[in-house]
N, C-alpha and C positions, 0 to 999 in steps of 0.2 A: 406710702402705698405698701400693701401687703406683699408677701412672697408669692412668686409665680413659678410655674414649672411647665415645661413642654414635654409631656409624655403621653403615651397611648393609654387611654382609659380601658382597662381590661374588664371591669365589672361595674355595675351601676350603684352598688353600695359598698362603702369601705368603713371598716371599724377603725376609727381614727387612732386609737391607742396602739393598735397592732400594725396598721397599714401605712400610716403617714410617714413620708420622707422629708417633709418640709418643716415640720415643727417637732420639738422634743416632746416626749410624754409629759414632762413637767409643765411645759408651756401650754399644752393642750388642756390638761386638767385644771389649770389656772384660768382658762378661758381666753388665752391670748391668740388663738387661731380664729380668724373671722369666718372660717368655713365650717366649723364644727357645729353639728346639730345635736339636739338632745331629745330623746324619745324614751320614755320610761313609764311603766305602770306602777301603781302603788303596791307595796308588799308589806303586810302587817309585821313581818319579821325584820324588815330593813328600815332602820331609822331615817336613812338619807332619802327615802322615797315618800316621806310624809309631808308633801307640799302640793300646792295647787297645780304645778306643772307636770306632776307624775300622773298623766291621764292618757298616755299613748299617742298624743299629738306630737308633732315635730316643732321644736322651737330652736332659735339660735341659742347655743349653749351660753355664750357670753351674756345674753339678755336674761336667761334664767338666773345666772349667778348674781346679776345686778339686782334682781327683783326679790329674791328670797332674803330672809334675815341673815345676819352674820353667822349665827350658830348653824343654820341649815347650810349656808354656803360652805362652811368648813367641813361639814359632814359629806356633802356632795363631792367636794374636791378630794377628801381623804378616801372616798370609796373607790376611786380609780375604776369606775363602772364601765368596763369595756363594751358591754352590749348597749349601753345608753348613748354613748358618744359615737356618732357616725356622720358620714357625709354621703349624700346621694348625688349621682351625676345623671342628669336627664338624658334620655336617648330619644332623638327625634328621627323617626323613620323618614328616609328619602334624602337626607343631607349628603349621604355618600355619593349621590348622583351629581352633586355639585363639584366634586373633586375630579379634575381631569388627570387621567393617568398617562 
């Protein structure tokens, strides 16, 4: 089972490489965190964005690394792309009413 933490969620989007306290940067870029999402657009000047998953949709980062070729996987990992690796926490309005104070 993966790592868990009990902490207050302060914002709904976290940049994994900057904000994560559960996994090391190295583990995150290798795709070892099951919570990391990948969202990136293609950029003509960035070689590591020339693949089918660079389309602004959100994917599980580990799945992206599994499905691209070995060369592209190395490029993506080496990029340490802070803006592409993120986690979103959903906010459900009304749940706070369930907590008794």
